[in-house]
All heavy atoms as an XYZ file, in Angstrom:
908
protein
N      78.530      6.851    -62.438
C      79.473      7.121    -61.356
C      78.712      7.489    -60.081
O      77.672      8.245    -60.160
C      80.357      8.269    -61.839
C      81.419      8.661    -60.905
S      82.456      9.944    -61.526
C      82.914     10.762    -60.105
N      79.127      6.945    -58.989
C      78.463      7.223    -57.698
C      78.708      8.630    -57.264
O      79.757      9.196    -57.387
C      78.887      6.217    -56.679
N      77.657      9.232    -56.660
C      77.763     10.524    -56.087
C      78.461     10.449    -54.710
O      78.333      9.393    -54.032
C      76.431     11.169    -55.917
C      75.746     11.530    -57.211
C      74.443     12.262    -56.965
O      73.654     11.701    -56.124
N      74.211     13.313    -57.679
N      79.303     11.467    -54.415
C      79.917     11.428    -53.129
C      79.724     12.795    -52.420
O      79.689     13.866    -53.068
C      81.395     11.109    -53.276
C      82.164     11.846    -54.276
C      83.598     11.325    -54.420
O      83.736     10.080    -54.371
O      84.445     12.146    -54.686
N      79.629     12.768    -51.149
C      79.483     13.955    -50.284
C      80.679     14.016    -49.377
O      81.178     12.922    -48.874
C      78.205     13.961    -49.499
N      81.161     15.232    -49.069
C      82.299     15.306    -48.193
C      82.119     16.354    -47.112
O      81.327     17.231    -47.302
C      83.602     15.520    -48.920
C      83.908     16.856    -49.416
C      85.349     16.912    -50.084
C      85.611     18.250    -50.611
N      86.988     18.271    -51.233
N      82.831     16.215    -46.100
C      82.910     17.188    -44.977
C      84.384     17.330    -44.527
O      85.128     16.454    -44.540
C      82.025     16.748    -43.805
N      84.713     18.592    -44.180
C      86.061     18.914    -43.787
C      86.060     19.700    -42.513
O      85.268     20.594    -42.376
C      86.762     19.808    -44.860
C      86.771     19.064    -46.200
C      88.214     20.069    -44.415
C      87.270     19.918    -47.366
N      86.857     19.338    -41.527
C      87.123     20.069    -40.323
C      88.506     20.620    -40.422
O      89.469     19.859    -40.520
C      86.935     19.266    -39.127
N      88.689     21.902    -40.411
C      90.018     22.579    -40.578
C      90.497     23.198    -39.287
O      89.636     23.517    -38.399
C      89.945     23.598    -41.647
C      89.581     23.103    -42.992
C      89.624     24.130    -44.112
C      90.807     23.849    -44.924
N      91.010     24.879    -45.933
N      91.746     23.223    -39.115
C      92.469     23.826    -37.968
C      91.971     23.198    -36.691
O      91.815     23.918    -35.650
C      92.169     25.331    -37.960
C      92.595     26.022    -39.207
C      91.573     26.453    -40.100
C      93.889     26.176    -39.599
C      91.928     27.037    -41.298
C      94.216     26.777    -40.720
C      93.233     27.238    -41.635
O      93.611     27.838    -42.757
N      91.810     21.857    -36.625
C      91.475     21.191    -35.423
C      92.745     20.987    -34.547
O      93.774     20.597    -35.082
C      90.911     19.739    -35.775
C      90.496     18.999    -34.488
C      89.691     19.905    -36.665
N      92.631     21.282    -33.273
C      93.823     21.341    -32.425
C      94.240     19.945    -31.826
O      94.048     19.613    -30.717
C      93.561     22.291    -31.219
C      94.329     23.617    -31.306
C      95.773     23.564    -31.298
N      96.298     23.035    -29.976
C      97.069     22.068    -29.830
N      97.491     21.330    -30.825
N      97.462     21.677    -28.592
N      94.636     19.119    -32.817
C      95.155     17.827    -32.483
C      96.196     17.407    -33.552
O      96.102     17.793    -34.649
C      94.039     16.706    -32.341
C      94.566     15.384    -31.769
C      93.320     16.533    -33.648
C      93.512     14.435    -31.452
N      97.229     16.646    -33.143
C      98.282     16.347    -34.051
C      97.746     15.332    -35.090
O      97.025     14.456    -34.795
C      99.467     15.717    -33.316
N      98.177     15.551    -36.352
C      97.650     14.601    -37.388
C      97.946     13.116    -37.233
O      97.113     12.315    -37.511
C      98.394     15.155    -38.700
C      98.854     16.497    -38.391
C      99.032     16.573    -36.867
N      99.063     12.836    -36.642
C      99.420     11.414    -36.454
C      98.515     10.753    -35.438
O      98.354      9.510    -35.513
C     100.917     11.220    -36.155
C     101.246     11.548    -34.704
C     102.772     11.472    -34.442
N     103.097     12.040    -33.155
C     103.006     11.384    -32.024
N     102.701     10.112    -31.982
N     103.339     12.015    -30.902
N      97.912     11.506    -34.512
C      97.039     10.945    -33.616
C      95.669     10.631    -34.219
O      94.989      9.673    -33.836
C      96.914     11.873    -32.402
C      98.110     12.077    -31.547
C      97.851     12.970    -30.338
C      99.161     13.093    -29.588
N      98.970     14.013    -28.412
N      95.279     11.542    -35.120
C      93.983     11.323    -35.804
C      94.070     10.211    -36.821
O      93.086      9.489    -37.098
C      93.518     12.663    -36.451
C      92.178     12.534    -37.050
C      93.485     13.759    -35.425
N      95.209     10.091    -37.477
C      95.425      9.040    -38.540
C      95.146      7.623    -37.991
O      94.682      6.734    -38.698
C      96.827      9.132    -39.139
C      96.923     10.250    -40.108
C      98.211     10.270    -40.875
N      98.276     11.541    -41.659
C      99.154     12.497    -41.438
N     100.030     12.349    -40.542
N      99.125     13.575    -42.193
N      95.505      7.434    -36.704
C      95.245      6.134    -36.069
C      93.758      5.818    -36.155
O      93.317      4.716    -36.436
C      95.731      6.138    -34.628
C      97.320      6.237    -34.577
C      95.278      4.868    -33.844
C      97.803      6.553    -33.230
N      92.920      6.788    -35.872
C      91.478      6.631    -35.858
C      90.951      6.522    -37.238
O      90.120      5.666    -37.533
C      90.837      7.791    -35.076
C      89.341      7.710    -35.125
C      91.347      7.827    -33.647
N      91.422      7.344    -38.131
C      90.934      7.357    -39.534
C      91.161      6.038    -40.216
O      90.304      5.642    -40.994
C      91.675      8.535    -40.311
C      91.110      9.926    -39.938
C      91.622      8.340    -41.850
C      89.822     10.219    -40.597
N      92.286      5.390    -39.889
C      92.568      4.136    -40.560
C      91.572      3.029    -40.109
O      91.416      2.108    -40.862
C      93.995      3.633    -40.229
C      95.103      4.559    -40.878
O      94.684      5.192    -41.874
O      96.208      4.623    -40.435
N      90.901      3.238    -39.012
C      89.968      2.187    -38.558
C      88.654      2.220    -39.366
O      88.011      1.213    -39.507
C      89.567      2.417    -37.144
C      90.721      2.301    -36.092
C      90.169      2.731    -34.701
C      91.207      0.918    -35.986
N      88.273      3.386    -39.988
C      86.927      3.511    -40.582
C      87.029      3.498    -42.124
O      86.010      3.503    -42.804
C      86.150      4.685    -40.095
C      86.849      6.007    -40.530
C      85.977      4.633    -38.597
C      86.017      7.172    -40.398
N      88.234      3.613    -42.710
C      88.290      3.692    -44.182
C      87.762      2.469    -44.881
O      88.110      1.356    -44.576
C      89.785      3.894    -44.600
C      89.976      4.330    -46.056
C      91.394      4.638    -46.377
N      91.859      5.831    -45.772
C      92.815      5.868    -44.881
N      93.386      4.860    -44.447
N      93.166      7.102    -44.327
N      86.795      2.760    -45.791
C      86.190      1.655    -46.486
C      85.035      0.915    -45.875
O      84.346      0.075    -46.461
N      84.705      1.282    -44.676
C      83.579      0.710    -43.901
C      82.248      1.371    -44.271
O      82.256      2.530    -44.707
C      83.794      0.832    -42.359
C      85.063      0.160    -41.934
C      84.944     -1.237    -41.592
C      85.994     -1.808    -40.748
N      87.340     -1.770    -41.268
N      81.171      0.704    -43.952
C      79.866      1.374    -44.124
C      79.697      2.400    -42.999
O      80.439      2.311    -42.009
C      78.750      0.326    -44.031
O      78.584     -0.144    -42.718
N      78.807      3.360    -43.235
C      78.622      4.473    -42.269
C      78.225      3.909    -40.939
O      78.722      4.327    -39.908
C      77.681      5.511    -42.825
C      77.234      6.518    -41.725
C      78.245      6.218    -43.981
N      77.290      2.941    -40.916
C      76.820      2.425    -39.625
C      77.954      1.672    -38.880
O      78.113      1.901    -37.618
C      75.729      1.375    -39.903
N      78.802      0.981    -39.574
C      79.928      0.293    -38.919
C      80.910      1.310    -38.457
O      81.503      1.175    -37.364
C      80.703     -0.646    -39.942
C      79.811     -1.918    -40.229
O      78.859     -2.180    -39.498
O      80.165     -2.616    -41.236
N      81.161      2.297    -39.247
C      82.228      3.332    -38.924
C      81.710      4.073    -37.619
O      82.500      4.341    -36.725
C      82.401      4.369    -40.029
N      80.463      4.439    -37.535
C      79.975      5.164    -36.388
C      80.078      4.258    -35.111
O      80.417      4.687    -34.036
C      78.495      5.558    -36.576
C      78.293      6.682    -37.601
C      76.835      6.904    -37.894
C      78.965      8.031    -37.100
N      79.796      2.946    -35.301
C      79.892      2.001    -34.157
C      81.372      1.881    -33.676
O      81.597      1.902    -32.512
C      79.376      0.680    -34.597
N      82.292      1.848    -34.641
C      83.690      1.747    -34.325
C      84.122      2.980    -33.578
O      84.797      2.957    -32.557
C      84.548      1.495    -35.606
C      84.284      0.162    -36.151
C      86.062      1.776    -35.304
C      84.891     -0.090    -37.533
N      83.760      4.155    -34.057
C      84.152      5.433    -33.439
C      83.571      5.595    -32.047
O      84.213      6.150    -31.139
C      83.755      6.580    -34.367
C      84.473      6.726    -35.668
C      83.846      7.826    -36.547
C      85.958      6.958    -35.449
N      82.366      5.108    -31.853
C      81.723      5.185    -30.540
C      82.478      4.486    -29.483
O      82.567      4.971    -28.293
C      80.315      4.587    -30.643
C      79.466      4.737    -29.309
C      78.068      4.184    -29.503
C      77.299      4.323    -28.263
N      75.946      3.777    -28.366
N      83.130      3.371    -29.790
C      83.882      2.625    -28.782
C      85.458      2.686    -28.947
O      86.151      1.923    -28.382
C      83.508      1.121    -28.926
C      81.987      0.969    -28.520
C      81.058      0.701    -29.547
C      81.591      1.088    -27.165
C      79.760      0.500    -29.183
C      80.228      0.940    -26.872
C      79.327      0.665    -27.908
N      85.877      3.653    -29.678
C      87.358      3.948    -29.779
C      87.762      4.881    -28.736
O      87.289      6.025    -28.736
C      87.662      4.414    -31.179
O      87.234      3.505    -32.147
C      89.190      4.647    -31.286
N      88.634      4.465    -27.786
C      88.999      5.367    -26.678
C      90.198      6.353    -27.043
O      91.145      6.411    -26.361
C      89.494      4.393    -25.603
C      90.020      3.300    -26.436
C      89.214      3.138    -27.610
N      89.904      7.118    -28.128
C      90.940      8.175    -28.515
C      90.222      9.436    -28.627
O      89.036      9.479    -29.044
C      91.547      7.771    -29.908
C      92.327      6.559    -29.856
C      93.761      6.778    -29.547
C      94.623      5.598    -29.627
N      95.922      5.851    -29.005
N      90.894     10.530    -28.391
C      90.309     11.849    -28.520
C      89.938     12.161    -29.966
O      88.982     12.867    -30.278
C      91.228     12.996    -27.984
C      90.702     14.306    -27.945
C      91.533     15.318    -27.166
N      91.433     16.597    -27.738
C      92.269     17.242    -28.396
N      93.527     16.759    -28.564
N      92.087     18.419    -28.872
N      90.731     11.659    -30.857
C      90.502     11.879    -32.281
C      89.177     11.274    -32.788
O      88.550     11.713    -33.765
N      88.733     10.242    -32.075
C      87.537      9.567    -32.451
C      86.281     10.482    -32.361
O      85.322     10.393    -33.211
C      87.244      8.267    -31.634
N      86.238     11.331    -31.361
C      85.148     12.296    -31.273
C      85.131     13.239    -32.377
O      84.039     13.514    -32.936
C      85.251     13.034    -29.848
C      84.183     14.089    -29.772
C      85.247     12.111    -28.761
N      86.290     13.711    -32.795
C      86.379     14.645    -33.953
C      86.040     14.056    -35.175
O      85.296     14.667    -36.047
C      87.832     15.284    -33.947
C      88.277     15.970    -32.697
C      89.731     16.216    -32.713
C      87.550     17.223    -32.425
N      86.565     12.828    -35.421
C      86.231     12.148    -36.727
C      84.747     11.785    -36.784
O      84.070     11.959    -37.822
C      87.101     10.879    -36.837
C      86.688     10.099    -38.060
C      88.586     11.291    -36.997
N      84.118     11.499    -35.601
C      82.645     11.147    -35.603
C      81.910     12.390    -36.025
O      80.951     12.202    -36.759
C      82.335     10.741    -34.146
C      80.956     10.233    -34.095
O      80.209     10.162    -35.023
N      80.564      9.803    -32.823
N      82.312     13.457    -35.593
C      81.589     14.805    -35.872
C      81.734     15.060    -37.385
O      80.695     15.403    -38.068
C      82.166     15.890    -35.151
C      81.461     17.199    -35.155
C      81.963     18.201    -34.152
C      81.154     19.427    -34.160
N      81.642     20.445    -33.131
N      82.868     14.881    -37.980
C      83.079     15.089    -39.431
C      82.279     14.037    -40.290
O      81.681     14.351    -41.299
C      84.547     15.062    -39.821
C      84.776     15.307    -41.265
C      85.312     16.111    -38.957
N      82.308     12.787    -39.779
C      81.523     11.771    -40.496
C      80.046     12.005    -40.483
O      79.448     11.916    -41.543
C      81.843     10.413    -39.874
C      81.158      9.189    -40.547
C      81.399      9.045    -41.972
C      81.432      7.928    -39.728
N      79.526     12.420    -39.381
C      78.076     12.768    -39.265
C      77.765     13.984    -40.175
O      76.717     13.938    -40.825
C      77.638     13.103    -37.803
C      77.609     11.900    -36.991
C      77.164     12.245    -35.616
N      77.187     11.083    -34.728
C      76.250     10.234    -34.567
N      75.152     10.261    -35.336
N      76.332      9.187    -33.753
N      78.646     14.867    -40.279
C      78.521     15.996    -41.173
C      78.483     15.616    -42.621
O      77.645     16.136    -43.378
C      79.547     17.076    -40.937
O      79.454     18.201    -41.838
N      79.318     14.731    -43.039
C      79.360     14.166    -44.364
C      78.111     13.458    -44.732
O      77.562     13.606    -45.836
C      80.626     13.288    -44.575
N      77.568     12.672    -43.808
C      76.310     11.914    -44.035
C      75.170     12.923    -44.196
O      74.292     12.766    -45.032
C      76.050     10.916    -42.858
C      74.721     10.382    -42.976
C      77.160      9.839    -42.907
N      75.134     13.976    -43.352
C      74.106     14.918    -43.435
C      74.183     15.734    -44.749
O      73.111     15.986    -45.420
C      74.257     15.964    -42.227
N      75.376     16.007    -45.262
C      75.509     16.631    -46.567
C      75.056     15.736    -47.637
O      74.366     16.146    -48.610
C      77.059     16.919    -46.773
C      77.493     18.050    -45.961
O      76.745     18.765    -45.388
N      78.851     18.117    -45.747
N      75.251     14.374    -47.546
C      74.798     13.488    -48.596
C      73.264     13.387    -48.598
O      72.626     13.376    -49.650
C      75.342     12.052    -48.278
N      72.626     13.385    -47.414
C      71.180     13.289    -47.299
C      70.508     14.622    -47.803
O      69.516     14.557    -48.533
C      70.748     12.987    -45.841
C      71.061     11.546    -45.392
C      70.692     11.300    -43.995
O      70.720     12.237    -43.164
O      70.345     10.187    -43.754
N      70.990     15.754    -47.348
C      70.271     17.066    -47.645
C      70.581     17.622    -48.928
O      69.718     18.082    -49.586
C      70.641     18.026    -46.496
C      70.074     17.639    -45.092
O      68.978     17.099    -44.993
N      70.855     17.824    -44.049
N      71.881     17.513    -49.360
C      72.301     18.172    -50.636
C      72.098     17.295    -51.850
O      71.871     17.756    -52.933
C      73.700     18.614    -50.500
C      73.909     19.658    -49.300
O      72.969     20.191    -48.883
N      75.148     19.802    -48.952
N      72.348     15.958    -51.647
C      72.324     15.015    -52.790
C      71.190     14.041    -52.786
O      71.080     13.226    -53.677
C      73.685     14.270    -52.865
C      74.919     15.133    -52.972
C      76.152     14.270    -52.872
C      74.938     15.923    -54.277
N      70.328     14.094    -51.761
C      69.196     13.119    -51.633
C      69.648     11.641    -51.625
O      69.019     10.839    -52.251
C      68.124     13.422    -52.688
C      67.483     14.809    -52.525
O      67.289     15.176    -51.333
O      67.095     15.390    -53.483
N      70.721     11.377    -51.017
C      71.208      9.941    -50.937
C      70.613      9.317    -49.654
O      70.326     10.040    -48.673
C      72.762      9.919    -50.900
C      73.489     10.509    -52.118
C      75.013     10.425    -51.920
C      73.109      9.771    -53.329
N      70.507      7.982    -49.746
C      70.032      7.271    -48.543
C      71.247      6.922    -47.662
O      72.216      6.334    -48.070
C      69.346      5.944    -49.060
C      68.653      5.200    -47.867
O      68.387      5.886    -46.868
O      68.430      4.015    -48.054
N      71.013      7.229    -46.347
C      72.117      7.013    -45.396
C      72.508      5.481    -45.205
O      73.545      5.165    -44.844
C      71.824      7.581    -44.056
N      71.483      4.657    -45.475
C      71.731      3.185    -45.331
C      72.697      2.673    -46.379
O      73.435      1.680    -46.093
C      70.392      2.475    -45.504
C      69.317      2.912    -44.503
C      69.635      2.564    -43.113
O      70.160      1.430    -42.834
O      69.358      3.413    -42.174
N      72.834      3.282    -47.542
C      73.593      2.786    -48.567
C      75.024      3.481    -48.662
O      75.732      3.297    -49.643
C      72.966      2.958    -49.943
C      71.639      2.169    -50.026
O      71.597      1.071    -49.355
N      70.718      2.646    -50.705
N      75.354      4.292    -47.690
C      76.572      5.051    -47.759
C      77.760      4.271    -47.117
O      77.549      3.580    -46.175
C      76.402      6.354    -47.038
C      75.498      7.388    -47.631
C      75.356      8.665    -46.770
C      75.898      7.767    -49.101
N      78.946      4.524    -47.627
C      80.148      4.016    -46.995
C      81.262      5.029    -47.059
O      81.182      6.053    -47.789
C      80.579      2.743    -47.656
C      81.251      2.882    -49.053
C      82.649      2.815    -49.176
C      80.448      3.092    -50.171
C      83.223      3.008    -50.425
C      81.058      3.230    -51.442
C      82.459      3.217    -51.523
O      83.030      3.354    -52.717
N      82.290      4.903    -46.286
C      83.367      5.855    -46.202
C      84.312      5.525    -47.361
O      85.091      4.603    -47.266
C      84.137      5.792    -44.824
C      85.262      6.752    -44.807
C      83.135      6.009    -43.757
N      84.220      6.302    -48.442
C      85.001      5.978    -49.636
C      86.515      6.550    -49.469
O      87.405      5.868    -49.855
C      84.397      6.519    -50.886
O      84.179      7.905    -50.796
N      86.634      7.728    -48.880
C      87.925      8.324    -48.690
C      87.911      9.040    -47.391
O      86.844      9.644    -46.966
C      88.211      9.351    -49.779
C      88.440      8.846    -51.176
C      88.804      9.949    -52.070
C      87.967      9.945    -53.299
N      88.028     11.113    -54.117
N      88.989      8.969    -46.686
C      89.167      9.751    -45.467
C      90.629      9.967    -45.235
O      91.364      9.012    -45.388
C      88.450      9.110    -44.245
S      88.963      7.497    -43.868
N      91.013     11.184    -44.882
C      92.477     11.471    -44.706
C      92.570     12.655    -43.771
O      91.627     13.399    -43.541
C      93.134     11.629    -46.013
C      92.473     12.637    -46.933
C      92.852     13.987    -46.870
C      91.610     12.314    -47.856
C      92.327     14.929    -47.704
C      90.960     13.218    -48.739
C      91.333     14.556    -48.648
N      93.845     12.791    -43.283
C      94.102     13.911    -42.409
C      95.374     14.631    -42.959
O      96.348     13.997    -43.238
C      94.437     13.454    -40.948
C      94.720     14.560    -40.046
C      93.312     12.641    -40.382
N      95.284     15.936    -43.144
C      96.427     16.725    -43.569
C      96.890     17.560    -42.390
O      96.136     17.913    -41.507
C      96.047     17.636    -44.728
C      95.627     16.826    -45.969
O      96.245     15.829    -46.216
O      94.674     17.234    -46.639
N      98.135     17.920    -42.479
C      98.707     18.798    -41.433
C      98.327     20.209    -41.693
O      98.419     20.716    -42.745
C     100.253     18.635    -41.378
C     100.941     19.334    -40.248
C     102.397     19.068    -40.174
O     102.854     18.048    -40.718
N     103.145     19.908    -39.503
N      97.892     20.900    -40.566
C      97.537     22.272    -40.625
C      98.761     23.065    -40.139
O      99.864     22.541    -39.919
N      98.562     24.427    -39.929
C      99.689     25.246    -39.357
C     100.040     24.840    -37.995
O      99.182     24.396    -37.214
C      99.143     26.617    -39.506
C      97.680     26.509    -39.552
C      97.366     25.237    -40.194
N     101.295     25.021    -37.567
C     101.740     24.677    -36.282
C     101.898     25.917    -35.466
O     102.537     26.934    -35.945
C     103.095     23.937    -36.330
O     102.979     22.780    -37.096
C     103.577     23.544    -34.932
N     101.279     26.013    -34.286
C     101.355     27.149    -33.466
C     102.593     27.001    -32.652
O     102.836     25.991    -31.971
C     100.188     27.286    -32.465
C      98.863     27.416    -33.140
C      97.777     26.714    -32.699
C      98.738     28.243    -34.311
C      96.501     26.868    -33.315
C      97.462     28.278    -34.908
C      96.419     27.655    -34.422
N     103.446     28.159    -32.594
C     104.647     28.120    -31.794
C     104.414     28.839    -30.500
O     103.916     29.906    -30.513
C     105.797     28.795    -32.599
C     106.479     27.922    -33.495
C     105.915     28.015    -34.869
C     106.699     27.290    -35.970
N     105.988     27.215    -37.236
N     104.757     28.160    -29.430
C     104.649     28.712    -28.093
C     105.983     28.614    -27.359
O     106.770     27.800    -27.678
C     103.554     27.988    -27.241
C     102.150     28.029    -27.886
C     101.631     29.512    -27.835
N     100.315     29.635    -28.381
C     100.064     30.087    -29.567
N     100.979     30.544    -30.393
N      98.800     30.185    -29.991
N     106.210     29.502    -26.341
C     107.417     29.489    -25.593
C     107.190     28.993    -24.130
O     106.211     29.341    -23.557
C     108.015     30.920    -25.507
C     108.154     31.493    -26.875
C     109.266     30.993    -24.643
C     109.372     30.886    -27.588
N     108.125     28.097    -23.683
C     108.029     27.638    -22.332
C     109.262     28.153    -21.563
O     110.343     27.672    -21.894
C     108.006     26.157    -22.256
C     107.631     25.554    -20.928
N     108.476     24.634    -20.309
C     106.678     25.796    -20.018
C     107.944     24.303    -19.106
N     106.946     25.039    -18.912
N     109.098     29.076    -20.623
C     110.282     29.584    -20.013
C     110.926     28.599    -19.118
O     110.250     27.798    -18.409
C     109.705     30.746    -19.113
C     108.281     30.902    -19.469
C     107.831     29.770    -20.231
N     112.262     28.534    -19.101
C     113.023     27.650    -18.257
C     113.954     28.396    -17.387
O     114.022     29.600    -17.491
C     113.722     26.608    -19.154
C     112.870     25.750    -20.075
C     111.718     25.038    -19.358
N     112.142     24.101    -18.441
C     112.077     22.774    -18.635
N     111.524     22.293    -19.707
N     112.501     21.939    -17.765
N     114.747     27.653    -16.624
C     115.670     28.299    -15.695
C     116.780     29.064    -16.395
O     117.103     28.818    -17.473
C     116.282     27.246    -14.740
O     117.009     26.371    -15.436
N     117.367     30.018    -15.677
C     118.484     30.811    -16.169
C     118.201     31.543    -17.407
O     119.025     31.628    -18.292
C     119.723     29.974    -16.241
C     120.268     29.382    -14.887
C     121.518     28.594    -15.010
N     121.196     27.239    -15.476
C     121.843     26.680    -16.450
N     122.784     27.266    -17.121
N     121.451     25.482    -16.837
N     116.960     31.969    -17.618
C     116.623     32.769    -18.811
C     116.435     32.047    -20.131
O     116.362     32.611    -21.153
N     116.476     30.682    -20.018
C     116.324     29.937    -21.247
C     114.843     29.855    -21.629
O     113.959     30.105    -20.812
C     116.774     28.460    -21.044
C     118.298     28.324    -20.779
C     118.627     26.925    -20.539
O     118.668     26.180    -21.498
N     118.899     26.496    -19.302
N     114.634     29.624    -22.908
C     113.198     29.405    -23.351
C     113.179     28.208    -24.315
O     113.905     28.178    -25.272
C     112.756     30.643    -24.036
N     112.359     27.221    -23.998
C     112.155     26.083    -24.866
C     110.901     26.285    -25.645
O     109.949     26.863    -25.143
C     112.048     24.793    -24.048
C     113.300     24.366    -23.336
C     114.467     25.088    -23.430
C     113.347     23.124    -22.688
C     115.636     24.689    -22.807
C     114.477     22.739    -22.061
C     115.676     23.469    -22.149
N     110.927     25.767    -26.939
C     109.758     26.001    -27.755
C     108.755     24.836    -27.611
O     109.167     23.742    -27.356
C     110.135     26.105    -29.222
O     110.814     24.927    -29.596
N     107.440     25.103    -27.634
C     106.428     24.221    -27.626
C     105.765     24.275    -29.046
O     105.357     25.428    -29.478
C     105.376     24.487    -26.572
C     106.021     24.389    -25.223
C     104.212     23.491    -26.638
C     105.211     24.841    -24.073
N     105.510     23.186    -29.734
C     104.865     23.186    -31.018
C     103.492     22.544    -30.856
O     103.350     21.425    -30.431
C     105.670     22.339    -32.029
C     107.126     22.805    -32.315
C     107.694     21.882    -33.256
C     107.069     24.214    -32.822
N     102.502     23.391    -31.182
C     101.053     22.880    -31.045
C     100.557     22.627    -32.463
O     100.383     23.526    -33.198
C     100.250     23.915    -30.318
C     100.582     24.108    -28.857
C      99.642     24.989    -28.116
C      99.961     25.025    -26.653
N      99.595     23.891    -25.928
N     100.342     21.335    -32.751
C     100.019     20.917    -34.104
C      98.470     21.036    -34.365
O      97.708     20.871    -33.445
C     100.507     19.499    -34.383
C     101.986     19.334    -34.270
N     102.804     19.718    -35.279
C     102.762     18.871    -33.255
C     104.116     19.459    -34.937
N     104.110     18.963    -33.699
N      98.132     21.327    -35.608
C      96.741     21.395    -36.013
C      96.516     20.422    -37.214
O      97.512     20.037    -37.893
C      96.305     22.711    -36.421
O      97.017     23.233    -37.489
C      96.470     23.750    -35.243
N      95.292     19.998    -37.477
C      94.987     19.071    -38.467
C      93.789     19.596    -39.354
O      92.974     20.315    -38.863
C      94.549     17.732    -37.816
O      95.593     17.181    -37.049
N      93.746     19.080    -40.503
C      92.584     19.219    -41.396
C      92.018     17.814    -41.589
O      92.650     17.045    -42.308
C      92.896     19.888    -42.729
C      93.636     21.239    -42.605
N      93.185     22.221    -41.757
C      94.629     21.765    -43.268
C      93.891     23.296    -41.848
N      94.856     23.017    -42.755
N      90.828     17.523    -41.180
C      90.255     16.205    -41.332
C      89.234     16.202    -42.402
O      88.352     17.045    -42.427
C      89.483     15.731    -39.968
C      90.479     15.842    -38.789
C      88.921     14.320    -40.116
C      89.846     15.606    -37.454
N      89.304     15.287    -43.364
C      88.424     15.215    -44.491
C      87.856     13.793    -44.580
O      88.615     12.807    -44.539
C      89.148     15.492    -45.852
O      89.794     16.783    -45.784
C      88.170     15.465    -47.043
N      86.484     13.704    -44.713
C      85.864     12.478    -44.862
C      84.849     12.547    -46.023
O      84.125     13.515    -46.166
C      85.016     12.116    -43.560
C      84.168     10.877    -43.734
C      85.923     12.005    -42.346
N      84.931     11.560    -46.902
C      84.100     11.540    -48.111
C      83.345     10.281    -48.055
O      83.876      9.164    -47.892
C      84.988     11.543    -49.355
C      84.092     11.456    -50.652
C      85.911     12.753    -49.436
N      81.969     10.375    -48.171
C      81.113      9.192    -48.247
C      80.472      9.105    -49.634
O      80.184     10.076    -50.283
C      80.036      9.284    -47.151
C      80.607      9.258    -45.759
C      79.149     10.550    -47.273
N      80.356      7.819    -50.094
C      79.775      7.571    -51.365
C      78.628      6.491    -51.241
O      78.598      5.712    -50.228
C      80.797      7.009    -52.399
O      81.824      7.938    -52.496
N      77.805      6.386    -52.283
C      76.788      5.376    -52.274
C      77.403      4.052    -52.752
O      78.182      4.090    -53.685
C      75.661      5.825    -53.157
C      74.258      5.619    -52.488
C      73.174      6.241    -53.335
O      73.388      6.659    -54.416
O      72.085      6.195    -52.819
N      76.956      2.942    -52.199
C      77.434      1.674    -52.671
C      76.920      1.476    -54.064
O      75.775      1.763    -54.390
C      76.973      0.565    -51.800
C      77.623      0.576    -50.428
C      77.264     -0.627    -49.613
C      77.990     -0.656    -48.260
N      77.006     -0.643    -47.145
N      77.816      0.812    -54.916
C      77.379      0.448    -56.296
C      76.427     -0.683    -56.207
O      76.762     -1.692    -55.580
C      78.613      0.119    -57.123
C      79.601      1.277    -57.356
C      79.040      2.395    -58.186
O      78.224      2.097    -59.064
O      79.518      3.492    -58.018
N      75.280     -0.601    -56.860
C      74.307     -1.692    -56.874
C      74.788     -2.804    -57.933
O      75.272     -2.373    -58.971
C      72.907     -1.221    -57.320
C      72.376     -0.207    -56.189
C      72.234     -0.740    -54.880
O      71.910     -1.963    -54.690
N      72.419      0.079    -53.866
N      74.738     -4.044    -57.573
C      75.167     -5.101    -58.482
C      74.215     -5.110    -59.707
O      73.000     -5.028    -59.619
C      75.144     -6.432    -57.801
N      74.825     -5.150    -60.908
C      74.063     -5.128    -62.130
C      73.528     -6.532    -62.438
O      74.212     -7.521    -62.382
C      74.897     -4.737    -63.323
N      72.231     -6.659    -62.564
C      71.573     -7.985    -62.803
C      71.360     -8.212    -64.270
O      71.082     -7.460    -65.049
C      70.269     -8.074    -62.056
C      70.478     -8.086    -60.585
O      71.479     -8.527    -60.193
N      69.491     -7.612    -59.799
């Protein structure tokens, strides 16, 4: 069974549905391809996912002695974190609510299976 390393960023102040757009681009790709895709993706979530991906690769190299060249993104997902409630005052004493969403970003990298000869 292949070893896998993971990294998690919790309570990130961005809505999960915005990050899922970026996460779907890198799922199943090699780490080099995923980093190249994230570098040229014009979304704010790409910067955050890039940071988590680099952390997962560093965990694989330092903790499990895996080679970064053979790694790929085996699993990646975004869960919804707690929502911060804020008030926006309006005219005539009204108050409208503002919901500030947070996310938990998880990226798991694994080593590619070598073909059995």
